[in-house]
C-alpha positions in Angstrom: 0.0 0.0 0.0 1.1 3.6 -0.6 2.1 5.8 2.3 -0.6 7.5 4.3 -1.8 10.9 3.3 -3.1 13.6 5.6 -6.9 13.3 6.0 -8.8 15.5 8.4 -10.1 13.4 11.3 -12.9 14.2 13.8 -14.2 12.0 16.5 -16.6 12.0 19.4 -17.5 9.4 22.1 -20.2 8.2 24.3 -19.9 5.9 27.2 -20.2 2.9 24.9 -19.0 4.0 21.5 -16.4 6.0 19.6 -17.4 7.5 16.3 -14.6 8.6 13.9 -15.2 10.8 10.8 -12.5 10.8 8.1 -13.2 13.8 5.9 -12.9 12.4 2.3 -15.2 13.8 -0.4 -17.1 11.5 -2.8 -15.5 8.3 -1.6 -16.4 5.1 -3.5 -17.6 2.6 -0.8 -16.3 -0.4 -2.8 -12.7 1.0 -2.4 -12.9 1.4 1.4 -11.1 -1.2 3.5 -11.4 -1.1 7.3 -9.3 -3.4 9.5 -9.9 -3.5 13.2 -8.3 -5.2 16.1 -9.0 -4.6 19.8 -6.4 -1.8 20.1 -5.7 -0.9 16.4 -7.6 0.6 13.5 -6.6 0.9 9.9 -8.6 2.5 7.1 -7.6 2.5 3.5 -9.2 4.0 0.4 -7.9 2.3 -2.7 -4.1 2.3 -2.3 -4.1 5.2 0.2 -4.0 4.6 3.9 -6.2 7.2 5.5 -5.7 6.1 9.1 -3.5 3.5 10.8 -3.2 3.9 14.5 -3.3 2.3 17.9 -6.4 3.1 19.9 -6.4 4.6 23.4 -8.8 1.8 24.7 -10.0 -1.6 23.5 -12.9 -2.0 21.1 -15.0 -5.0 20.0 -13.9 -5.5 16.3 -17.0 -7.6 15.5 -19.3 -4.7 16.3 -17.5 -2.2 14.0 -19.7 -0.5 11.4 -19.0 2.2 8.9 -20.9 4.3 6.4 -19.7 6.4 3.4 -21.4 9.8 3.0 -20.9 12.6 0.5 -18.2 14.3 2.5 -16.9 11.7 5.0 -16.4 8.1 6.0 -17.9 7.5 9.4 -16.7 4.6 11.5 -18.4 3.5 14.7 -16.5 1.4 17.2 -18.0 -0.2 20.3 -15.9 0.2 23.4 -15.0 -2.9 25.3 -15.4 -1.0 28.6 -17.6 1.9 29.3 -15.0 4.5 30.1 -13.9 8.0 28.9 -10.9 8.0 26.6 -8.7 11.1 27.0 -7.8 10.9 23.4 -8.5 8.6 20.4 -5.0 7.4 19.7 -2.5 5.7 21.9 0.5 7.8 20.7 2.9 6.2 23.2 2.2 2.7 21.7 2.6 4.0 18.2 6.0 5.6 19.2 7.1 2.3 20.8 6.1 0.3 17.7 8.1 2.7 15.5 11.2 2.3 17.6 10.9 -1.5 17.5 10.8 -1.7 13.8 14.0 -3.3 12.4 15.2 -1.8 9.1 14.6 -4.2 6.2 15.7 -2.0 3.4 19.3 -1.4 2.2 19.3 2.2 3.6 18.3 0.9 7.0 21.1 -1.6 7.0 23.7 1.1 6.0 22.5 3.4 8.8 22.8 0.5 11.3 26.3 -0.3 10.1 27.3 3.4 10.4 25.9 3.6 13.9 27.9 0.5 14.9 31.1 1.9 13.4 30.6 5.3 15.2 30.1 3.5 18.5 33.4 1.5 17.9 35.2 4.7 16.8 34.5 6.3 20.2 36.7 3.7 21.7 40.2 4.9 20.5 41.9 1.8 21.9 39.5 -0.4 20.1 40.1 1.4 16.8 43.9 1.2 17.2 43.8 -2.5 18.1 41.6 -3.2 15.1 43.9 -1.2 12.8 47.0 -2.9 14.3 45.5 -6.4 14.0 44.6 -6.0 10.3 48.0 -4.8 8.9 51.2 -6.4 7.8 54.5 -6.6 9.9 56.1 -3.5 8.3 53.0 -1.4 9.1 53.0 -2.7 12.7 56.6 -1.7 13.1 55.9 1.7 11.7 52.9 2.2 14.0 54.9 1.2 17.1 57.9 3.4 16.2 55.9 6.5 15.2 53.5 6.2 18.2 56.3 5.8 20.8 58.7 8.4 19.4 56.0 11.1 19.1 54.5 10.5 22.5 51.2 9.2 21.0 50.7 12.1 18.6 51.8 10.5 15.3 50.6 7.3 13.9 52.2 6.1 10.6 51.8 2.8 8.8 54.6 3.5 6.2 57.7 1.7 7.4 59.9 2.9 4.6 59.3 6.5 5.7 59.4 5.9 9.5 62.6 3.7 9.6 64.8 6.4 8.3 64.0 9.3 10.7 62.6 10.1 14.1 58.9 10.7 14.2 57.9 14.0 15.7 54.7 15.9 15.9 54.5 19.1 13.9 51.7 21.6 14.3 49.9 23.1 11.3 52.4 25.9 11.0 55.2 23.3 10.8 56.8 23.9 14.2 57.6 21.1 16.7 55.0 21.1 19.5 54.4 19.2 22.7 
């Protein structure tokens, strides 16, 4: 189904029912699909999702009825318990459901991988250990020599460059600095 589109919604309640009006002009009743669970309501019109939300309280799905009028789709839900709902939607439940969703697309996998890499990068020792473990012997010698001679300010993996001179840290202006 296509993503939901903004549809104006109005509702009112009695002790036993909640009546929802989705303002959609000239809707074709044959294209309306209403799915109801005790704490969830989904309304689609063709390939558009008009409403998909968690409900504040429980309803009896079997007692759902709806009608299509010239300017709106009216849905009547029977409450399981006679109580006042402070709002129609359980926004907290919807937020929790959104946080639980596991990315299934390629972009989601990339974001997850970047997050993991960033968490690893915060641990400098872990990054250095990983770098050290994945290089050849010359690079390891270069890393140890450059790191120890510079007091932990320079890290080189080029042994041909490092073996011929002492490694010192130079600031941006080219001066030695401690």
